[in-house]
Biopython code that builds the backbone (N, CA, C, O; Angstrom):
import numpy as np
from Bio.PDB.StructureBuilder import StructureBuilder

atoms = [
    (1, "UNK", "N", (0.711, -1.119, -0.060)),
    (1, "UNK", "CA", (-0.070, -0.033, -0.078)),
    (1, "UNK", "C", (0.724, 1.482, -0.036)),
    (1, "UNK", "O", (1.580, 1.769, 0.801)),
    (2, "UNK", "N", (0.457, 1.990, -0.648)),
    (2, "UNK", "CA", (0.799, 3.835, -0.388)),
    (2, "UNK", "C", (0.617, 4.861, 0.501)),
    (2, "UNK", "O", (-0.459, 5.458, 0.506)),
    (3, "UNK", "N", (1.266, 5.082, 1.054)),
    (3, "UNK", "CA", (1.209, 6.514, 2.087)),
    (3, "UNK", "C", (0.303, 7.071, 1.557)),
    (3, "UNK", "O", (0.212, 6.971, 0.333)),
    (4, "UNK", "N", (-0.816, 7.958, 2.407)),
    (4, "UNK", "CA", (-1.757, 8.384, 2.186)),
    (4, "UNK", "C", (-0.567, 10.127, 1.569)),
    (4, "UNK", "O", (0.526, 10.409, 2.060)),
    (5, "UNK", "N", (-1.278, 10.921, 0.465)),
    (5, "UNK", "CA", (-0.758, 11.804, 0.210)),
    (5, "UNK", "C", (-0.598, 13.030, 1.312)),
    (5, "UNK", "O", (-1.448, 13.157, 2.193)),
    (6, "UNK", "N", (0.682, 14.043, 1.206)),
    (6, "UNK", "CA", (0.106, 14.680, 2.159)),
    (6, "UNK", "C", (0.089, 15.829, 1.685)),
    (6, "UNK", "O", (0.517, 15.955, 0.538)),
    (7, "UNK", "N", (-0.555, 17.387, 2.623)),
    (7, "UNK", "CA", (-0.885, 18.620, 2.229)),
    (7, "UNK", "C", (0.102, 19.266, 2.147)),
    (7, "UNK", "O", (0.943, 19.288, 3.046)),
    (8, "UNK", "N", (0.217, 20.019, 0.892)),
    (8, "UNK", "CA", (1.483, 21.159, 1.060)),
    (8, "UNK", "C", (0.654, 22.547, 0.295)),
    (8, "UNK", "O", (0.228, 22.774, -0.837)),
    (9, "UNK", "N", (0.703, 23.373, 1.726)),
    (9, "UNK", "CA", (0.146, 24.548, 1.494)),
    (9, "UNK", "C", (1.104, 25.278, 0.432)),
    (9, "UNK", "O", (0.629, 26.254, -0.148)),
    (10, "UNK", "N", (2.031, 24.998, 0.221)),
    (10, "UNK", "CA", (3.150, 25.885, -0.996)),
    (10, "UNK", "C", (2.560, 25.060, -2.496)),
    (10, "UNK", "O", (3.162, 25.177, -3.564)),
    (11, "UNK", "N", (1.734, 24.521, -2.390)),
    (11, "UNK", "CA", (1.319, 24.318, -3.753)),
    (11, "UNK", "C", (-0.636, 25.106, -4.506)),
    (11, "UNK", "O", (-1.238, 25.336, -5.555)),
    (12, "UNK", "N", (-0.750, 25.171, -3.312)),
    (12, "UNK", "CA", (-2.209, 25.702, -3.862)),
    (12, "UNK", "C", (-2.250, 27.310, -3.980)),
    (12, "UNK", "O", (-3.067, 28.022, -4.563)),
    (13, "UNK", "N", (-0.754, 27.753, -3.011)),
    (13, "UNK", "CA", (-0.542, 29.379, -3.975)),
    (13, "UNK", "C", (-1.127, 29.872, -4.917)),
    (13, "UNK", "O", (-1.881, 29.015, -5.379)),
    (14, "UNK", "N", (-1.197, 30.829, -5.482)),
    (14, "UNK", "CA", (-1.475, 31.346, -6.796)),
    (14, "UNK", "C", (0.209, 32.353, -6.585)),
    (14, "UNK", "O", (0.713, 33.177, -5.821)),
    (15, "UNK", "N", (0.542, 31.558, -7.877)),
    (15, "UNK", "CA", (1.934, 32.346, -8.142)),
    (15, "UNK", "C", (1.989, 33.858, -8.638)),
    (15, "UNK", "O", (2.962, 34.598, -8.491)),
    (16, "UNK", "N", (0.378, 34.308, -9.457)),
    (16, "UNK", "CA", (0.134, 35.318, -10.534)),
    (16, "UNK", "C", (-1.185, 35.408, -9.988)),
    (16, "UNK", "O", (-1.614, 34.502, -9.273)),
    (17, "UNK", "N", (-1.937, 36.527, -10.291)),
    (17, "UNK", "CA", (-3.263, 37.407, -9.839)),
    (17, "UNK", "C", (-3.810, 38.342, -11.066)),
    (17, "UNK", "O", (-3.056, 39.111, -11.662)),
    (18, "UNK", "N", (-4.836, 38.238, -11.301)),
    (18, "UNK", "CA", (-5.213, 38.869, -12.718)),
    (18, "UNK", "C", (-5.938, 40.217, -11.996)),
    (18, "UNK", "O", (-6.390, 39.744, -10.953)),
    (19, "UNK", "N", (-6.107, 40.928, -12.008)),
    (19, "UNK", "CA", (-6.589, 42.167, -11.284)),
    (19, "UNK", "C", (-7.689, 43.231, -12.415)),
    (19, "UNK", "O", (-7.088, 44.230, -12.809)),
    (20, "UNK", "N", (-8.545, 43.158, -12.719)),
    (20, "UNK", "CA", (-10.054, 44.153, -13.366)),
    (20, "UNK", "C", (-8.933, 45.379, -13.177)),
    (20, "UNK", "O", (-7.978, 45.243, -12.413)),
    (21, "UNK", "N", (-9.132, 46.454, -13.872)),
    (21, "UNK", "CA", (-8.707, 47.508, -14.125)),
    (21, "UNK", "C", (-9.434, 48.965, -14.348)),
    (21, "UNK", "O", (-9.127, 49.738, -15.256)),
    (22, "UNK", "N", (-10.306, 49.172, -13.503)),
    (22, "UNK", "CA", (-11.243, 50.129, -13.927)),
    (22, "UNK", "C", (-10.617, 52.169, -14.042)),
    (22, "UNK", "O", (-9.784, 52.839, -13.432)),
    (23, "UNK", "N", (-11.519, 52.418, -15.065)),
    (23, "UNK", "CA", (-11.759, 53.793, -14.702)),
    (23, "UNK", "C", (-12.882, 54.745, -14.823)),
    (23, "UNK", "O", (-13.519, 55.259, -15.742)),
    (24, "UNK", "N", (-12.873, 54.775, -13.587)),
    (24, "UNK", "CA", (-13.959, 55.524, -13.396)),
    (24, "UNK", "C", (-15.485, 54.923, -13.212)),
    (24, "UNK", "O", (-16.618, 55.257, -13.560)),
    (25, "UNK", "N", (-14.802, 53.720, -12.380)),
    (25, "UNK", "CA", (-16.238, 52.753, -11.986)),
    (25, "UNK", "C", (-16.636, 51.677, -13.535)),
    (25, "UNK", "O", (-17.712, 51.108, -13.719)),
    (26, "UNK", "N", (-15.377, 51.643, -14.515)),
    (26, "UNK", "CA", (-15.902, 50.820, -15.950)),
    (26, "UNK", "C", (-14.619, 50.564, -16.062)),
    (26, "UNK", "O", (-13.707, 51.391, -16.053)),
    (27, "UNK", "N", (-14.523, 49.161, -16.190)),
    (27, "UNK", "CA", (-13.762, 47.659, -16.603)),
    (27, "UNK", "C", (-13.317, 48.015, -17.824)),
    (27, "UNK", "O", (-13.993, 47.728, -18.812)),
    (28, "UNK", "N", (-11.753, 48.898, -17.981)),
    (28, "UNK", "CA", (-10.706, 48.725, -18.765)),
    (28, "UNK", "C", (-10.164, 47.666, -19.425)),
    (28, "UNK", "O", (-10.197, 47.380, -20.622)),
    (29, "UNK", "N", (-9.628, 47.082, -18.436)),
    (29, "UNK", "CA", (-8.544, 46.183, -18.981)),
    (29, "UNK", "C", (-8.207, 45.453, -17.677)),
    (29, "UNK", "O", (-8.640, 46.009, -16.668)),
    (30, "UNK", "N", (-7.511, 44.303, -17.494)),
    (30, "UNK", "CA", (-7.521, 43.468, -16.875)),
    (30, "UNK", "C", (-5.896, 43.214, -16.821)),
    (30, "UNK", "O", (-5.256, 42.946, -17.838)),
    (31, "UNK", "N", (-5.568, 43.278, -16.096)),
    (31, "UNK", "CA", (-3.280, 42.758, -15.684)),
    (31, "UNK", "C", (-3.528, 41.836, -14.751)),
    (31, "UNK", "O", (-4.499, 41.449, -14.100)),
    (32, "UNK", "N", (-2.158, 41.535, -14.880)),
    (32, "UNK", "CA", (-1.728, 39.834, -14.352)),
    (32, "UNK", "C", (-0.209, 40.487, -13.738)),
    (32, "UNK", "O", (0.756, 40.932, -14.359)),
    (33, "UNK", "N", (-0.424, 40.349, -12.404)),
    (33, "UNK", "CA", (0.697, 40.803, -11.119)),
    (33, "UNK", "C", (1.498, 39.862, -10.047)),
    (33, "UNK", "O", (1.212, 40.306, -8.935)),
    (34, "UNK", "N", (1.853, 39.414, -9.996)),
    (34, "UNK", "CA", (2.671, 38.381, -9.369)),
    (34, "UNK", "C", (1.931, 38.624, -7.580)),
    (34, "UNK", "O", (2.066, 39.762, -7.129)),
    (35, "UNK", "N", (1.138, 37.480, -6.587)),
    (35, "UNK", "CA", (0.246, 37.510, -5.916)),
    (35, "UNK", "C", (0.907, 38.172, -4.640)),
    (35, "UNK", "O", (0.159, 38.569, -3.746)),
    (36, "UNK", "N", (2.430, 38.320, -4.504)),
    (36, "UNK", "CA", (2.797, 39.201, -3.423)),
    (36, "UNK", "C", (3.265, 40.590, -4.179)),
    (36, "UNK", "O", (4.154, 41.295, -3.702)),
    (37, "UNK", "N", (2.729, 40.844, -5.135)),
    (37, "UNK", "CA", (3.034, 42.512, -5.336)),
    (37, "UNK", "C", (2.601, 43.628, -4.420)),
    (37, "UNK", "O", (1.625, 43.572, -3.672)),
    (38, "UNK", "N", (3.417, 44.639, -4.552)),
    (38, "UNK", "CA", (2.834, 45.717, -3.252)),
    (38, "UNK", "C", (1.660, 46.261, -3.960)),
    (38, "UNK", "O", (1.420, 45.811, -5.081)),
    (39, "UNK", "N", (0.817, 47.263, -3.404)),
    (39, "UNK", "CA", (-0.035, 48.295, -3.911)),
    (39, "UNK", "C", (0.880, 49.611, -4.534)),
    (39, "UNK", "O", (0.426, 50.629, -5.057)),
    (40, "UNK", "N", (2.276, 49.264, -4.309)),
    (40, "UNK", "CA", (2.777, 50.732, -5.530)),
    (40, "UNK", "C", (2.985, 50.115, -6.648)),
    (40, "UNK", "O", (2.829, 50.684, -7.728)),
    (41, "UNK", "N", (3.378, 48.830, -6.534)),
    (41, "UNK", "CA", (3.962, 48.035, -7.848)),
    (41, "UNK", "C", (2.547, 47.278, -8.627)),
    (41, "UNK", "O", (2.575, 46.888, -9.794)),
    (42, "UNK", "N", (1.439, 47.178, -7.794)),
    (42, "UNK", "CA", (0.212, 47.171, -8.967)),
    (42, "UNK", "C", (-0.397, 48.435, -9.339)),
    (42, "UNK", "O", (-0.969, 48.488, -10.429)),
    (43, "UNK", "N", (-0.349, 49.701, -8.417)),
    (43, "UNK", "CA", (-0.803, 50.843, -9.407)),
    (43, "UNK", "C", (0.058, 52.039, -10.114)),
    (43, "UNK", "O", (-0.320, 53.130, -10.539)),
    (44, "UNK", "N", (1.931, 51.171, -10.072)),
    (44, "UNK", "CA", (2.601, 51.685, -12.041)),
    (44, "UNK", "C", (1.635, 50.668, -12.768)),
    (44, "UNK", "O", (0.908, 51.257, -13.568)),
    (45, "UNK", "N", (1.369, 48.925, -12.698)),
    (45, "UNK", "CA", (1.345, 48.835, -13.457)),
    (45, "UNK", "C", (0.003, 48.831, -14.157)),
    (45, "UNK", "O", (-0.070, 48.567, -15.357)),
    (46, "UNK", "N", (-0.998, 49.104, -13.467)),
    (46, "UNK", "CA", (-2.414, 49.683, -13.917)),
    (46, "UNK", "C", (-2.057, 50.556, -14.547)),
    (46, "UNK", "O", (-2.696, 50.752, -15.581)),
    (47, "UNK", "N", (-0.820, 51.539, -14.218)),
    (47, "UNK", "CA", (-1.048, 53.245, -15.246)),
    (47, "UNK", "C", (-0.476, 52.848, -16.090)),
    (47, "UNK", "O", (-0.353, 53.772, -16.894)),
    (48, "UNK", "N", (0.147, 51.694, -16.564)),
    (48, "UNK", "CA", (1.280, 51.341, -17.799)),
    (48, "UNK", "C", (0.403, 51.036, -18.904)),
    (48, "UNK", "O", (0.783, 51.091, -20.074)),
    (49, "UNK", "N", (-0.867, 50.687, -18.519)),
    (49, "UNK", "CA", (-1.557, 49.853, -19.750)),
    (49, "UNK", "C", (-2.067, 50.649, -20.300)),
    (49, "UNK", "O", (-2.534, 51.698, -19.858)),
    (50, "UNK", "N", (-2.039, 50.049, -21.903)),
    (50, "UNK", "CA", (-2.478, 51.351, -23.193)),
    (50, "UNK", "C", (-3.372, 50.962, -22.988)),
    (50, "UNK", "O", (-3.345, 51.725, -22.023)),
    (51, "UNK", "N", (-4.300, 50.465, -22.896)),
    (51, "UNK", "CA", (-5.690, 50.920, -22.319)),
    (51, "UNK", "C", (-6.556, 52.119, -21.192)),
    (51, "UNK", "O", (-7.341, 53.066, -21.212)),
    (52, "UNK", "N", (-5.918, 51.445, -20.465)),
    (52, "UNK", "CA", (-5.893, 52.491, -19.453)),
    (52, "UNK", "C", (-5.821, 53.981, -19.894)),
    (52, "UNK", "O", (-6.706, 54.826, -19.762)),
    (53, "UNK", "N", (-4.513, 54.140, -20.476)),
    (53, "UNK", "CA", (-3.997, 55.864, -20.865)),
    (53, "UNK", "C", (-4.940, 56.111, -21.652)),
    (53, "UNK", "O", (-5.562, 57.174, -21.634)),
    (54, "UNK", "N", (-5.198, 55.011, -22.567)),
    (54, "UNK", "CA", (-6.380, 55.836, -24.034)),
    (54, "UNK", "C", (-7.759, 56.519, -22.857)),
    (54, "UNK", "O", (-8.009, 57.722, -22.780)),
    (55, "UNK", "N", (-8.487, 55.441, -22.056)),
    (55, "UNK", "CA", (-9.209, 55.748, -21.162)),
    (55, "UNK", "C", (-9.113, 56.803, -19.804)),
    (55, "UNK", "O", (-10.001, 57.040, -18.986)),
    (56, "UNK", "N", (-7.915, 57.271, -19.854)),
    (56, "UNK", "CA", (-7.218, 58.568, -19.013)),
    (56, "UNK", "C", (-7.506, 59.560, -19.990)),
    (56, "UNK", "O", (-8.233, 60.410, -19.476)),
    (57, "UNK", "N", (-7.173, 59.893, -21.532)),
    (57, "UNK", "CA", (-7.340, 60.653, -22.059)),
    (57, "UNK", "C", (-5.919, 61.800, -21.439)),
    (57, "UNK", "O", (-6.043, 63.012, -21.619)),
    (58, "UNK", "N", (-5.467, 61.600, -21.188)),
    (58, "UNK", "CA", (-4.514, 62.310, -20.744)),
    (58, "UNK", "C", (-4.310, 63.018, -19.726)),
    (58, "UNK", "O", (-3.287, 63.673, -19.526)),
    (59, "UNK", "N", (-5.675, 62.911, -18.688)),
    (59, "UNK", "CA", (-5.894, 63.661, -17.128)),
    (59, "UNK", "C", (-5.344, 62.812, -16.150)),
    (59, "UNK", "O", (-5.306, 61.582, -16.153)),
    (60, "UNK", "N", (-4.828, 63.783, -15.128)),
    (60, "UNK", "CA", (-4.487, 63.180, -13.693)),
    (60, "UNK", "C", (-5.222, 62.077, -13.280)),
    (60, "UNK", "O", (-6.313, 62.173, -13.842)),
    (61, "UNK", "N", (-5.186, 60.901, -12.466)),
    (61, "UNK", "CA", (-5.780, 60.185, -11.920)),
    (61, "UNK", "C", (-6.123, 61.352, -10.354)),
    (61, "UNK", "O", (-5.199, 62.089, -10.011)),
    (62, "UNK", "N", (-7.585, 61.395, -9.477)),
    (62, "UNK", "CA", (-7.630, 62.020, -8.300)),
    (62, "UNK", "C", (-6.887, 60.946, -7.463)),
    (62, "UNK", "O", (-5.741, 60.943, -7.014)),
    (63, "UNK", "N", (-7.858, 60.064, -7.393)),
    (63, "UNK", "CA", (-7.353, 58.974, -6.408)),
    (63, "UNK", "C", (-7.175, 57.532, -7.467)),
    (63, "UNK", "O", (-7.569, 57.216, -8.590)),
    (64, "UNK", "N", (-6.142, 56.751, -6.115)),
    (64, "UNK", "CA", (-6.382, 55.110, -7.207)),
    (64, "UNK", "C", (-6.460, 54.114, -5.951)),
    (64, "UNK", "O", (-5.729, 54.271, -4.973)),
    (65, "UNK", "N", (-7.365, 53.118, -6.045)),
    (65, "UNK", "CA", (-7.957, 52.635, -5.173)),
    (65, "UNK", "C", (-7.521, 50.933, -5.781)),
    (65, "UNK", "O", (-7.783, 50.522, -6.911)),
    (66, "UNK", "N", (-6.742, 50.073, -4.588)),
    (66, "UNK", "CA", (-6.420, 48.915, -4.973)),
    (66, "UNK", "C", (-7.515, 48.134, -4.091)),
    (66, "UNK", "O", (-8.087, 48.686, -3.150)),
    (67, "UNK", "N", (-7.774, 46.725, -4.497)),
    (67, "UNK", "CA", (-8.604, 45.790, -3.258)),
    (67, "UNK", "C", (-7.643, 44.961, -4.067)),
    (67, "UNK", "O", (-7.608, 44.722, -5.274)),
    (68, "UNK", "N", (-6.698, 44.503, -2.841)),
    (68, "UNK", "CA", (-5.770, 43.298, -2.999)),
    (68, "UNK", "C", (-6.726, 41.814, -3.630)),
    (68, "UNK", "O", (-7.672, 41.213, -3.122)),
    (69, "UNK", "N", (-5.972, 41.594, -4.951)),
    (69, "UNK", "CA", (-6.337, 40.259, -5.825)),
    (69, "UNK", "C", (-8.009, 40.312, -5.974)),
    (69, "UNK", "O", (-8.755, 39.343, -5.830)),
    (70, "UNK", "N", (-8.452, 41.836, -6.335)),
    (70, "UNK", "CA", (-9.412, 41.873, -6.570)),
    (70, "UNK", "C", (-9.465, 42.968, -8.220)),
    (70, "UNK", "O", (-9.426, 42.513, -9.364)),
    (71, "UNK", "N", (-9.565, 44.510, -7.810)),
    (71, "UNK", "CA", (-9.581, 45.253, -8.684)),
    (71, "UNK", "C", (-8.343, 46.524, -8.816)),
    (71, "UNK", "O", (-7.366, 46.673, -8.082)),
    (72, "UNK", "N", (-8.699, 47.239, -9.837)),
    (72, "UNK", "CA", (-7.833, 48.314, -9.012)),
    (72, "UNK", "C", (-8.709, 49.021, -9.817)),
    (72, "UNK", "O", (-9.187, 48.532, -10.840)),
    (73, "UNK", "N", (-9.016, 50.433, -9.321)),
    (73, "UNK", "CA", (-10.334, 51.459, -9.798)),
    (73, "UNK", "C", (-9.498, 53.254, -9.615)),
    (73, "UNK", "O", (-9.023, 53.830, -8.636)),
    (74, "UNK", "N", (-9.672, 53.715, -11.293)),
    (74, "UNK", "CA", (-9.014, 54.672, -11.228)),
    (74, "UNK", "C", (-9.757, 55.917, -11.415)),
    (74, "UNK", "O", (-10.439, 56.019, -12.434)),
    (75, "UNK", "N", (-9.716, 57.013, -10.456)),
    (75, "UNK", "CA", (-10.724, 58.012, -10.483)),
    (75, "UNK", "C", (-9.686, 59.346, -10.616)),
    (75, "UNK", "O", (-8.763, 59.855, -9.979)),
    (76, "UNK", "N", (-10.656, 59.637, -12.208)),
    (76, "UNK", "CA", (-10.057, 60.905, -13.019)),
    (76, "UNK", "C", (-11.453, 61.776, -12.572)),
    (76, "UNK", "O", (-11.594, 62.944, -12.933)),
]
sb = StructureBuilder()
sb.init_structure("model")
sb.init_model(0)
sb.init_chain("A")
sb.init_seg("    ")
for serial, (resi, resn, name, xyz) in enumerate(atoms, 1):
    if name == "N":
        sb.init_residue(resn, " ", resi, " ")
    sb.init_atom(name, np.array(xyz, "f"), 0.0, 1.0, " ", f" {name:<3s}", serial, name[0])
structure = sb.get_structure()
C-alpha cells in the first residue's frame, strides 16, 4: 500500500493573480501581477496599461483604489 498524500500549502498558493482595472468605475483592462506584489507595484502596472492610458485621455488620476487580489479603480 501507498501512504496517504501529504497536504502542502505551498502548492495551492497562486503565483500570479489577475486584477480588473477600472477607470471611473468602468472596466477597461485586466492586468496580471505576482501574488506578492505590493500596492505601489500594482498601481504602476495599472497606470502603464495602454487601454487605461487611452481611457484616461491625458487626465491625471485624483485617486487610485487598490483592492488586493480583486481590482484597481482609477478615479479621474
